[in-house]
N, C-alpha and C positions, 0 to 999 in steps of 0.2 A: 799259753794263750790261743785265747777261740778265736774262730777264723769265721762262725758262722754256721758251718756245714754239718756241725754236729744234730742228731736227733731231737726231735722238738720234745718228744715224749722222754728223752732221756731224767732219770733219778738219781740220787746217790746210793747207793749198794751199803752203804754204812750201816743202814736198820739190820738187811739183811743179814750182814756180815758179825753183827751184833750177838741176832739169836743163835747166828750156828755157834760163835766161841760157848754161848750158854750151853747149848747142848752139847758139846765137846768139853766143854768144863764136867757137865752132870757125869757124862759119860769116862772122862778119864778120873773122877773123884770117883766111882763106885770101878772101875778096872783096878785102882790103884789099893781099894780099899777088900775088895774079894780076894785079887792076888796075894795082901798082908794075910788075910785070914788061914788063904790054902795053903802057905807057907812056897812060894813061888817068887823067891827076890829078884831073879831077873825080868820077868813079866813086870814086877811093881817098880821096878828102877825103871822100866820103860815107860809106864803109865803114867809114875814120877815127871820127868822128863816134856813128856807131853802136858801132862797139868802145868807145868813151868812156860812150858810155849803157848799154851790156850792163855794163859793167867796175862802174858806178854801182850796178846792180841787185844786181845778185851780190853787192856790199857788204854792200848793206842785207838781203837773205835770208839773207847770213850770219850776221848780226849779230843777226839778229831766230831765228833758229833757236840760235844760243849762247845769247841770254837764260834758254830754258829755257821748261820745260811750265808755271810757276809765271804766266806771260803770256797762257796759250792753256789754258784749264779744259777739263778730260777727262769722264768721266760720272761720275766719283768728286764732283763740284765741283755743289752743289745750287744748283740758280737761286737767284739773290736777287730778294727781293720789291721789286716797283715801292716808287719812291720816293712815300711819301703826304703830304710838304708841298708848299708851293706854292699859286697856284690850282689850284682844280677847274672841271673841264669844263663844258659851257652851263651852269652857275650852282647847280650841287646842292650 
């Protein structure tokens, strides 16, 4: 729920998260390849697990970016009024 107290310059961090995932993907693939070539199976497994996590995060980020701006309000969307129903605070 938007209350109107959000910063007016706030932006979605999805693009930054996308590029950080791509950076992590590159390093995980590099690490996996390098550790396989030098015969370090434990470190190769660790890089493989990291690679799977990065791919999962990348899939989530791409999915959310493709959902579009309707799920990420911009400056043209006015703030919603706070919900007035339910229990009131402090007995008023």
